[in-house]
DSSP file (Angstrom, degrees, kcal/mol; ACC not computed):
  #  RESIDUE AA STRUCTURE BP1 BP2  ACC     N-H-->O    O-->H-N    N-H-->O    O-->H-N    TCO  KAPPA ALPHA  PHI   PSI    X-CA   Y-CA   Z-CA
    1    1 A M              0   0    0      0, 0.0     2,-0.4     0, 0.0    19,-0.0   0.000 360.0 360.0 360.0 133.6    1.0  -46.1 -104.5
    2    2 A I        -     0   0    0      1,-0.0     2,-0.4     0, 0.0     0, 0.0  -0.620 360.0-152.8 -78.4 130.4    1.4  -49.5 -106.1
    3    3 A R        -     0   0    0     -2,-0.4     2,-0.2    17,-0.0    14,-0.1  -0.873  11.3-125.9-108.8 137.0    3.1  -51.9 -103.9
    4    4 A A        -     0   0    0     -2,-0.4     2,-0.4    10,-0.1     0, 0.0  -0.493  30.2-112.3 -74.0 146.5    5.1  -54.9 -105.1
    5    5 A R        -     0   0    0     -2,-0.2     2,-0.4     2,-0.0    -1,-0.1  -0.651  33.0-155.6 -79.3 131.9    4.2  -58.3 -103.7
    6    6 A R        -     0   0    0     -2,-0.4     2,-0.5     7,-0.1     7,-0.1  -0.892  12.3-124.3-114.1 144.8    6.8  -59.7 -101.4
    7    7 A S     >  -     0   0    0     -2,-0.4     4,-1.4     5,-0.2     5,-0.4  -0.702  10.2-163.0 -90.2 125.0    7.3  -63.4 -100.7
    8    8 A K  T  4 S+     0   0    0     -2,-0.5    -1,-0.1     1,-0.2    -2,-0.0   0.764  90.7  56.7 -72.5 -24.5    7.3  -64.5  -97.1
    9    9 A K  T  4 S+     0   0    0      1,-0.2    -1,-0.2    -3,-0.0    -2,-0.0   0.931 118.1  26.3 -74.2 -46.3    9.0  -67.7  -98.1
   10   10 A T  T  4 S-     0   0    0      2,-0.1    -2,-0.2     0, 0.0    -1,-0.2   0.638  88.6-139.8 -95.5 -14.7   12.1  -66.4  -99.8
   11   11 A K     <  +     0   0    0     -4,-1.4    -3,-0.1     1,-0.2     2,-0.0   0.799  42.5 169.3  59.1  28.4   12.4  -63.1  -98.0
   12   12 A R        -     0   0    0     -5,-0.4    -5,-0.2     1,-0.1    -1,-0.2  -0.351  32.9-137.4 -72.9 154.7   13.3  -61.6 -101.4
   13   13 A L        -     0   0    0     -3,-0.1     2,-0.1    -7,-0.1     5,-0.1  -0.863  13.8-150.8-116.1  95.6   13.5  -57.8 -101.8
   14   14 A P    >>  -     0   0    0      0, 0.0     3,-1.5     0, 0.0     4,-0.6  -0.410  19.5-127.7 -62.7 139.2   12.0  -56.7 -105.1
   15   15 A M  G >4 S+     0   0    0      1,-0.3     3,-1.0     2,-0.2     4,-0.5   0.830 108.2  62.2 -58.2 -32.8   13.6  -53.5 -106.3
   16   16 A E  G >4 S+     0   0    0      1,-0.2     3,-0.5     2,-0.2    -1,-0.3   0.776  96.3  61.2 -64.0 -24.7   10.2  -51.8 -106.6
   17   17 A E  G X4 S+     0   0    0     -3,-1.5     3,-1.8     1,-0.2    -1,-0.2   0.733  84.5  76.3 -75.9 -23.0    9.8  -52.2 -102.9
   18   18 A I  G X< S+     0   0    0     -3,-1.0     3,-1.2    -4,-0.6    -1,-0.2   0.847  90.1  56.0 -60.0 -35.5   12.8  -50.1 -102.0
   19   19 A G  G <  S+     0   0    0     -3,-0.5    -1,-0.3    -4,-0.5     3,-0.2   0.589 104.2  56.0 -72.3  -9.1   11.0  -46.8 -102.8
   20   20 A N  G X>  +     0   0    0     -3,-1.8     3,-1.5     1,-0.2     4,-0.6   0.251  69.1 110.6-107.1  11.7    8.2  -47.8 -100.3
   21   21 A L  G X4 S+     0   0    0     -3,-1.2     3,-1.3     1,-0.3     7,-0.4   0.870  75.1  56.0 -57.8 -38.9   10.3  -48.3  -97.2
   22   22 A D  G 34 S+     0   0    0      1,-0.3    -1,-0.3    -3,-0.2    -2,-0.1   0.720 104.0  55.9 -67.3 -19.0    9.0  -45.2  -95.4
   23   23 A D  G <4 S+     0   0    0     -3,-1.5    -1,-0.3     1,-0.2    -2,-0.2   0.625 111.0  43.7 -85.6 -13.2    5.4  -46.6  -95.8
   24   24 A D    <X  +     0   0    0     -3,-1.3     4,-2.8    -4,-0.6    -1,-0.2  -0.736  58.4 180.0-139.3  86.1    6.2  -49.9  -94.1
   25   25 A P  H  > S+     0   0    0      0, 0.0     4,-2.1     0, 0.0     5,-0.1   0.852  86.7  52.9 -55.6 -38.3    8.3  -49.6  -90.8
   26   26 A E  H  > S+     0   0    0      2,-0.2     4,-1.7     1,-0.2     5,-0.1   0.932 112.0  44.3 -64.6 -45.0    8.2  -53.4  -90.3
   27   27 A F  H  > S+     0   0    0      1,-0.2     4,-2.3     2,-0.2    -1,-0.2   0.893 110.3  55.7 -66.4 -39.0    9.5  -54.1  -93.8
   28   28 A R  H  X S+     0   0    0     -4,-2.8     4,-2.5    -7,-0.4    -1,-0.2   0.903 106.1  51.5 -59.7 -40.7   12.1  -51.3  -93.5
   29   29 A A  H  X S+     0   0    0     -4,-2.1     4,-2.2     1,-0.2    -1,-0.2   0.889 108.3  51.8 -62.8 -39.2   13.4  -53.1  -90.3
   30   30 A Q  H  X S+     0   0    0     -4,-1.7     4,-2.3     2,-0.2    -1,-0.2   0.901 110.0  49.1 -64.3 -40.0   13.7  -56.3  -92.2
   31   31 A V  H  X S+     0   0    0     -4,-2.3     4,-2.7     2,-0.2    -2,-0.2   0.921 110.0  50.4 -65.4 -43.8   15.7  -54.6  -95.0
   32   32 A L  H  X S+     0   0    0     -4,-2.5     4,-2.1     1,-0.2    -1,-0.2   0.894 111.3  49.1 -63.1 -38.4   18.0  -53.0  -92.5
   33   33 A D  H  X S+     0   0    0     -4,-2.2     4,-2.1     2,-0.2    -1,-0.2   0.911 110.7  50.6 -64.5 -41.3   18.6  -56.4  -90.8
   34   34 A M  H  X S+     0   0    0     -4,-2.3     4,-2.5     1,-0.2    -2,-0.2   0.907 109.3  50.8 -63.0 -42.2   19.2  -57.9  -94.3
   35   35 A I  H  X S+     0   0    0     -4,-2.7     4,-2.6     1,-0.2    -1,-0.2   0.909 108.9  51.3 -62.8 -42.2   21.8  -55.2  -95.1
   36   36 A R  H  X S+     0   0    0     -4,-2.1     4,-1.2     2,-0.2    -1,-0.2   0.904 110.5  49.2 -61.8 -40.7   23.6  -55.8  -91.8
   37   37 A V  H  < S+     0   0    0     -4,-2.1     4,-0.4     1,-0.2     3,-0.4   0.929 112.0  47.8 -64.4 -44.7   23.8  -59.5  -92.5
   38   38 A L  H >< S+     0   0    0     -4,-2.5     3,-1.4     1,-0.2     6,-0.3   0.899 109.5  53.1 -63.3 -39.6   25.1  -58.9  -96.0
   39   39 A E  H 3< S+     0   0    0     -4,-2.6    -1,-0.2     1,-0.3    -2,-0.2   0.771 102.4  59.6 -67.3 -23.9   27.7  -56.5  -94.7
   40   40 A S  T 3< S+     0   0    0     -4,-1.2    -1,-0.3    -3,-0.4    -2,-0.2   0.567  92.1  79.0 -81.0  -7.1   28.9  -59.1  -92.2
   41   41 A I    X   -     0   0    0     -3,-1.4     3,-1.8    -4,-0.4     4,-0.4  -0.893  67.3-158.5-105.3 111.1   29.8  -61.4  -95.1
   42   42 A P  G >  S+     0   0    0      0, 0.0     3,-1.5     0, 0.0    -1,-0.2   0.844  91.3  60.5 -55.4 -36.6   33.1  -60.5  -96.7
   43   43 A E  G 3  S+     0   0    0      1,-0.3    -5,-0.0     2,-0.2    -2,-0.0   0.700  90.6  70.2 -66.3 -18.3   32.2  -62.3  -99.9
   44   44 A A  G <         0   0    0     -3,-1.8    -1,-0.3    -6,-0.3    -5,-0.1   0.687 360.0 360.0 -74.0 -16.6   29.1  -60.1 -100.4
   45   45 A A    <         0   0    0     -3,-1.5    -1,-0.3    -4,-0.4    -2,-0.2   0.479 360.0 360.0 -80.4 360.0   31.4  -57.1 -101.2
């Protein structure tokens, strides 16, 4: 499976990476944390 390169500096989440969450538990945890942070911000909705 081709994996998108992700930037440690910006912590960006390339859309291509979403399909690979099951392959990378550490990255998946980072995404879940990011989602929790976004959900805690009313303006993000």
